[in-house]
C-alpha positions in Angstrom: 88.1 15.8 63.9 85.5 15.7 61.1 81.8 15.8 61.7 79.2 13.7 59.9 76.0 14.3 57.9 73.4 11.6 57.5 71.6 12.1 54.2 68.6 10.0 53.3 67.8 9.0 49.8 64.2 9.8 50.7 62.0 10.6 53.7 61.8 7.9 56.4 64.9 6.1 55.2 66.2 5.8 58.8 68.2 9.0 59.2 67.0 9.7 62.7 67.8 6.2 64.0 71.2 6.0 62.2 72.2 9.3 63.7 72.0 8.0 67.3 73.1 4.4 66.4 76.4 5.6 64.8 76.7 8.0 67.7 76.5 5.2 70.2 79.1 3.2 68.3 81.4 6.2 68.2 81.0 6.7 71.9 82.1 3.1 72.4 85.4 4.1 70.8 85.9 6.9 73.3 84.5 9.9 71.3 82.0 12.4 72.6 79.1 12.8 70.2 76.1 15.2 69.8 73.1 14.9 67.6 72.0 17.9 65.4 69.3 18.8 63.0 69.3 22.3 61.6 65.6 22.3 60.6 62.9 19.8 61.5 59.3 19.8 60.2 57.3 18.0 62.8 54.3 18.4 65.1 56.1 16.2 67.6 58.0 18.4 70.0 59.6 18.0 73.4 61.0 20.4 76.1 64.8 20.4 76.2 66.8 20.5 79.4 67.3 24.3 78.9 63.5 24.8 78.7 63.4 25.3 75.0 61.1 23.6 72.4 62.8 21.1 70.1 61.7 18.2 67.9 61.1 14.8 69.6 63.6 13.2 67.3 66.5 15.2 68.6 65.3 14.8 72.2 65.3 11.0 71.7 68.7 11.0 69.9 70.2 12.9 72.9 68.5 10.5 75.3 70.0 7.5 73.5 73.4 9.2 73.6 73.1 10.3 77.2 73.8 14.0 76.4 72.0 17.1 77.6 69.6 18.9 75.3 69.3 22.6 74.4 67.9 24.5 71.4 71.3 24.0 69.7 70.5 20.4 68.7 67.5 21.7 66.7 67.7 25.5 66.1 64.7 25.6 63.7 61.4 23.8 64.0 58.3 24.1 61.8 54.9 22.9 63.0 51.7 22.8 61.1 49.6 25.9 60.8 46.3 26.8 59.1 46.4 26.3 55.3 49.9 26.9 54.0 51.1 28.5 57.2 53.5 27.1 59.7 54.4 27.9 63.3 58.1 28.8 63.3 60.2 28.0 66.4 63.7 29.5 66.4 66.3 29.0 69.2 63.6 26.9 71.0 61.0 29.7 71.1 57.9 30.3 69.0 58.5 33.5 67.0 55.6 33.7 64.5 53.2 31.9 62.2 54.4 32.3 58.7 53.3 31.3 55.2 55.7 28.6 53.9 56.5 30.8 50.8 57.6 33.6 53.1 59.6 31.2 55.2 61.6 30.1 52.1 61.9 33.7 51.0 63.5 34.6 54.3 65.6 31.4 54.7 68.9 33.2 54.6 68.1 35.0 57.8 68.1 31.7 59.6 71.5 30.5 58.4 73.5 32.5 61.0 71.4 30.9 63.7 71.9 27.4 62.4 75.6 28.0 62.1 75.7 29.4 65.7 74.0 26.3 67.0 76.3 23.9 65.1 79.4 25.8 66.1 78.3 25.6 69.7 78.1 21.8 69.6 81.3 21.6 67.5 83.3 23.3 70.3 82.0 20.9 72.9 82.0 17.5 71.2 84.4 15.4 69.2 81.8 14.6 66.5 78.5 16.3 65.7 76.2 14.0 63.7 73.9 16.2 61.6 70.7 14.5 60.4 69.5 15.7 57.1 65.9 16.3 56.0 64.0 14.3 53.4 66.2 14.0 50.3 69.2 16.3 49.9 68.6 16.6 46.1 65.1 18.1 45.8 66.2 20.2 42.9 63.6 22.9 43.3 64.6 23.4 47.0 68.3 22.9 47.1 69.1 26.6 47.4 66.6 26.8 50.3 67.9 23.7 52.2 69.3 24.2 55.7 69.7 20.6 57.0 71.5 18.9 54.1 73.6 20.9 51.7 74.1 24.0 53.8 75.5 22.2 56.8 77.6 19.8 54.7 79.1 22.7 52.8 79.5 25.2 55.6 81.1 22.7 58.1 82.9 20.4 55.7 81.1 17.3 57.1 81.7 13.7 55.9 78.5 12.3 54.4 76.8 9.0 54.9 73.9 8.1 52.7 71.1 5.8 54.0 68.6 4.0 51.8 65.5 2.0 52.8 65.6 -1.2 50.8 62.1 -2.2 51.9 60.5 0.6 49.8 62.0 -0.8 46.6 64.1 1.0 44.0 67.2 1.0 46.3 69.7 1.0 43.5 68.1 3.9 41.6 67.7 5.9 44.8 71.3 5.5 45.8 72.7 6.2 42.3 70.3 9.1 41.7 71.0 10.9 44.9 74.7 10.5 44.7 74.9 11.8 41.2 72.5 14.7 41.8 74.7 16.0 44.7 77.0 18.9 43.8 80.3 17.5 42.7 82.2 19.0 45.7 79.9 17.1 48.1 80.1 13.8 46.2 83.7 13.6 47.1 82.7 13.8 50.8 80.4 10.8 50.6 82.2 8.1 52.6 79.6 5.4 51.9 76.0 4.2 52.0 74.0 2.2 54.6 71.3 0.0 53.2 68.6 -0.1 55.8 65.6 -2.4 56.7 66.8 -5.5 54.9 64.6 -8.6 55.5 65.8 -12.2 55.0 69.1 -13.8 54.2 71.8 -11.1 54.1 73.9 -13.2 51.7 71.2 -12.7 49.0 72.3 -9.1 48.8 76.0 -9.8 48.3 75.5 -9.1 44.5 73.8 -5.9 45.4 76.7 -4.8 47.5 79.1 -5.6 44.7 77.0 -3.5 42.2 76.9 -0.5 44.5 80.6 -0.6 45.3 82.0 -1.6 41.8 79.5 0.0 39.4 78.5 3.0 41.4 81.9 3.5 43.1 80.2 4.0 46.6 81.4 2.0 49.6 78.7 0.0 51.4 79.1 0.7 55.1 76.5 -1.8 56.2 73.3 -3.7 55.3 71.1 -3.4 58.4 68.4 -5.9 59.2 64.8 -4.9 59.6 64.1 -4.7 63.4 60.9 -3.1 64.7 61.8 -0.3 67.1 58.8 1.3 68.9 60.6 4.3 70.2 61.3 7.8 69.1 58.3 8.2 66.7 59.0 11.3 64.7 56.1 11.4 62.2 53.1 9.5 61.0 55.3 7.4 58.7 57.4 6.0 61.5 54.3 5.5 63.6 52.8 3.3 60.9 55.7 0.8 61.4 55.1 0.1 65.0 54.8 -3.5 66.1 53.0 -4.7 69.3 52.5 -7.9 71.2 49.2 -8.1 73.1 48.4 -10.8 75.7 45.0 -12.4 75.7 42.6 -10.3 77.7 44.7 -7.1 77.2 43.0 -3.8 77.8 41.8 -2.4 74.5 42.8 1.3 73.9 41.8 3.5 71.0 43.9 6.5 70.2 42.0 8.9 67.9 44.6 9.8 65.3 43.1 13.1 63.9 44.8 14.9 61.0 47.2 17.0 63.1 47.7 14.6 66.0 51.0 15.4 67.8 53.4 13.9 70.3 53.0 10.3 69.2 55.7 9.3 71.7 53.2 9.7 74.5 52.0 6.2 73.6 55.4 4.4 73.5 54.9 3.1 77.1 51.5 1.6 76.1 52.9 0.0 73.0 55.6 -1.6 75.2 53.1 -3.1 77.6 51.7 -6.5 76.6 48.7 -5.9 78.8 47.6 -3.1 76.7 46.6 -3.3 73.0 46.6 0.1 71.2 44.7 0.9 68.0 45.3 4.2 66.2 41.8 5.1 64.8 42.2 7.2 61.7 38.6 7.4 60.5 34.9 6.7 61.4 34.7 3.7 63.7 32.7 2.1 66.5 34.4 2.9 69.8 32.1 0.9 72.0 34.4 -2.1 72.0 37.4 -0.2 73.6 38.0 0.0 77.3 39.6 3.4 77.0 39.6 6.1 74.3 42.5 8.6 74.2 42.2 12.0 72.6 45.9 12.9 72.0 47.7 16.1 71.5 46.8 18.3 68.5 48.6 21.0 66.6 45.3 22.5 65.4 42.7 21.8 68.0 39.8 23.5 66.4 40.3 21.8 63.0 40.8 18.4 64.6 37.8 18.9 66.8 35.7 19.5 63.6 37.2 16.4 62.1 36.4 14.4 65.2 32.7 15.5 64.9 32.6 14.8 61.2 33.7 11.2 61.9 30.9 10.7 64.3 33.1 10.4 67.4 31.7 13.3 69.5 28.5 11.5 70.6 30.3 8.2 71.1 32.8 9.9 73.4 30.0 11.5 75.4 28.3 8.1 75.8 31.5 6.5 77.0 31.9 8.9 79.8 28.2 9.2 80.6 28.7 8.0 84.1 30.9 10.9 84.9 28.7 13.0 87.2 30.5 13.6 90.5 34.2 14.4 90.1 36.3 12.6 92.7 39.0 15.3 92.7 39.5 18.5 90.7 42.6 20.6 90.5 42.0 24.3 90.9 44.1 27.4 91.0 46.6 27.1 93.8 46.0 23.4 94.4 48.3 20.5 93.6 47.6 18.6 90.4 44.9 15.9 90.6 46.4 14.1 87.7 47.7 10.6 88.8 51.4 10.3 89.3 52.1 6.8 88.0 51.4 5.1 84.7 49.5 2.3 86.3 47.3 4.6 88.2 46.8 7.2 85.4 46.1 5.3 82.4 44.0 2.7 82.9 42.1 2.3 86.0 39.2 -0.1 85.5 36.8 2.8 85.2 38.7 5.4 83.1 37.0 5.5 79.7 38.3 8.8 78.3 41.7 10.4 78.5 42.4 13.8 77.0 46.1 14.9 76.6 46.9 18.5 75.9 44.9 19.4 72.8 42.6 16.4 73.5 42.1 17.8 77.0 41.1 21.1 75.5 38.6 19.5 73.2 36.8 17.9 76.2 35.9 21.4 77.6 32.5 23.0 77.1 33.8 26.1 75.4 37.0 27.0 73.4 37.9 30.6 72.8 40.6 32.1 70.5 40.5 35.8 71.1 43.9 36.6 69.7 43.7 34.3 66.6 46.3 31.8 67.7 44.7 29.0 65.7 41.8 30.7 63.9 40.3 34.1 63.1 40.7 36.5 66.1 37.6 36.3 68.3 36.7 32.8 67.3 34.7 30.7 69.8 33.4 27.2 69.4 31.6 24.6 71.4 33.9 21.8 72.7 32.7 18.3 73.6 31.2 19.6 76.8 32.4 16.8 79.0 34.4 19.1 81.2 32.6 22.2 82.4 34.3 25.5 81.8 36.3 27.2 79.1 39.7 26.9 77.4 41.2 30.1 76.1 44.1 30.2 73.6 46.8 32.8 74.6 49.6 34.1 72.4 52.3 33.2 74.8 53.0 29.5 74.8 53.5 27.5 78.0 56.7 25.4 77.7 58.1 23.6 80.7 59.3 20.2 81.8 59.4 18.2 85.0 61.1 14.8 84.6 59.6 12.7 81.9 56.5 14.9 81.8 56.3 18.2 79.9 53.9 20.8 78.6 53.7 22.7 75.3 50.5 24.5 74.7 48.7 27.8 74.0 45.4 26.8 75.6 44.6 27.6 79.2 41.8 25.9 81.1 40.2 28.7 83.1 38.6 26.3 85.6 41.0 23.3 85.7 44.5 24.5 84.7 46.2 21.6 86.4 44.1 18.8 85.1 40.7 17.2 85.6 39.9 13.7 87.0 36.6 11.8 87.6 35.9 8.1 87.8 35.7 7.9 84.0 37.5 10.9 82.6 41.2 12.1 82.9 42.3 15.3 81.3 45.8 16.8 81.5 48.1 19.2 79.7 51.1 16.9 80.5 52.7 14.8 77.8 54.7 11.8 79.0 51.8 10.8 81.2 52.5 7.1 80.9 56.3 7.1 81.2 57.0 5.6 84.6 60.3 4.3 85.9 59.6 0.9 84.5 59.3 2.4 81.0 62.5 4.4 81.4 64.3 1.2 82.2 62.6 -0.6 79.3 63.6 2.2 76.9 67.2 2.1 78.0 67.2 -1.7 77.5 65.7 -1.5 74.1 68.2 1.1 72.9 71.1 -1.1 74.2 69.6 -4.2 72.6 69.2 -2.4 69.2 72.8 -1.3 69.3 74.0 -4.8 70.1 71.9 -6.2 67.2 73.2 -3.6 64.6 76.8 -3.4 65.7 78.1 -6.4 63.6 76.5 -5.0 60.5 78.2 -1.6 60.4 81.7 -1.0 59.2 82.6 1.4 62.0 86.3 1.2 61.3 85.8 2.9 57.9 83.6 5.5 59.5 86.3 6.1 62.2 89.0 6.4 59.6 87.1 9.3 57.9 86.3 11.3 61.0 89.8 11.1 62.5 
C-alpha cells in the first residue's frame, strides 16, 4: 500500500489535525495507521511510551489514533536555544545545542535516521501519514528539507495539500505551491483539502470548480471551521482557542512568556466552564485573578528576565504573601506532595500561584547554571524567592512519564525535587498536572465528535483509491 504525505500551503494550515483525522477515517476502513513527522520545530514536547522525547503534536496524533508512541514517530525535534541556536533531539534524546546554520550544514547526517524511523513504521502499519513542515516550497530551503520533499521522494508517498481559507489567498497558495513542487512530485498530488471554511459551503462551489478545472487539482474536501481546543502545537494554534466560561468562573492567568512551552498543560482548564483562562502576553495587573500560573519555559533565565521587565515579579510575590508555613513539603526519599487530582491540584480556594517545570524553577530563591546549559557556564541568578532553596541546571535531562503526567527538564531543585506545596503556592516539575480521568474521557469524546463532524466533508473513497 502507498503512504501519505500531508503538505500545507503554509504554516498552521491544519496539517497536524488532518493527519490524525484522515488516519481515523482510514482506520474505520480497516487499515492500520501511524502518524509521522520527520522533523518538528517546537518547544512543546511530550514523553513517548518508550521514554523518548517527541513533539506534542505527534503524541496527540498517536493518542487520537490509539497507537503507541516511540521516537520513530518524530525522529528529529528542534527546540529554542539562545540566539540562533537550537536544542537538537535525535531518536528521542537531546544530543547537543547547535547553531541553526550548522544544523542545516549537517542535515544530510540526519537523513539515514529519518529513513530508519519511517521504515520502522512502514513495516508495522498499512499506512504511514507523514505530516510536512511549514510550506514544502520554501525555495531557499528545499534542499535542506526533511519533512516534506525528502520523505515524499524517498518513500514515494501520495501527497495531499491542505490550505487554510480563513487566512485569505487560498487560490494563489494552492496554485503556487502545486506549481513550485518538483514535477515528479506534482504527479503524486492526489488532491487538496480546503480547511477552516466559515458559512454556507455552497458559496464555494465555484471555488471548487476553479481549483479542479482551471488548476487541474481534485478537491478532496472543504472542511468547516470548528474550534478544537486540543493538541496545541505552537503559539499560532493556541491563539485559536475558544472557551466557554460560566458566570462566577474562577479567573486564571497563564503568564505566556516568550519561550513558554507545553501549552497542552492547559487544555483541561480550557475545557472546564468553571475556569476562565487568560493568556497574559505583556504587562498587566494580576490582582483580579484568582490564580496565576507560571508555565513551562524552554529558556528559563530569559523568560524570568522578561517576567521581571513586565512588572510581574513583585505582583507574584504579593499574591502569595500569605505563604509562610508550608503544609507539606516533598523532600529526598519522600513521596510527592503535589496533589494527585485536577480538582485538588489546581485550584483550591487558596492556591494563588502555580509553577510548572520552568515556572517552578523561577519560584526558587537561586538558579544556578554551572555547566552552561542555558547560559554562560557558571551563571547564577536570583529567582523570585518564593520557594527557599536552589535550582541547578544539569547537562543530563530528566525525561520520564507516569500516566498522563510527565517530566522533561534540566533543572533540579536541591531542596524540593518532588514538588512544593503551601496554602497558596504549588510548584511541580510535572506536566499534565490538570489531566484527570474526566478530562481523558472529555478528550476522547471531543476527538470522536470532531471526526463525526468532518466525515461527510472528506472524499475518503478517492483517498482510499490512491493508497490501495
